[in-house]
Phi, psi and omega in degrees: 000307172260148176281161180301320183293324179293318178298317179294321180297316181296315180299318178295319178291322176294321176299310181299319178296316176301319181287322177300313181296318181295322179295320178296323179290323175301313179303317177298319179299314182293321177296319179296324180285343181265003174294126184292141171258140183238125177238126179270129180222165181228139177228155174234136178186194186254134181293125174251350177190145181205142171220186180290339180237007189213146170215138174245129183236129180272128189262002179094210185283082189270345180233175183290342176279354182080017178271135183294155177247138181246137179241125177258140184218143172280147179256123178299142182298340179252019181293143180271147176237121182249132177099347178218159181293319182203178183296326179300342179273352177281150184231155170303134181105333179296147170267135184219156171247124184241126174260132183219161176256124172264115184254118184242133184221144178258129183279175179298334178273014176068025178262140177269126177247132178234150171217148180248126183235113180291128181249341178208137176234128176243120175292128181259307177201156182288164172305149177303152182305321184293342175268337180289133179084358184258357181092341178279334183254010180243000000 
C-alpha cells in the first residue's frame, strides 16, 4: 500500500521530531539552571574604600593567619543609607553595617558567577580619631 520510500520518509520525520523535542527539553533545563539565586546577607566592618557606586568593607580577622578579609560590593542605585545623608558622606575607617544581595548564576559552561549588591548601608560609628584628618579616614 505505501512505498518503501514513503515509510522511510515518515520514520525520518518521526525521528527528527523526537530529537527536536529532546533538544528543546535540554534547552529548558539549561535555562532553568541559569536562573539566578539571590541570598540576602548582612556584614559589619570598617570601610576601606567608597564611591557613589562601590563600597569595600574590611571584615577583620577573617583567616587563621589573622589577616583581615575585604569584601567589595556594588551599591544599588536605590540603596538606603541610614545615619548619613548619602554614601558620599562615608569615609574610610567608618564602621558600617551593610545588607546585600549575593546573586549567583550558573553559566552555560557550568561556571558559577556571583556578584554582591549592597541594598542598605547603616552608619555605625565614625573612624577612630587617629584616622580622621590624615587622609586615611576621609
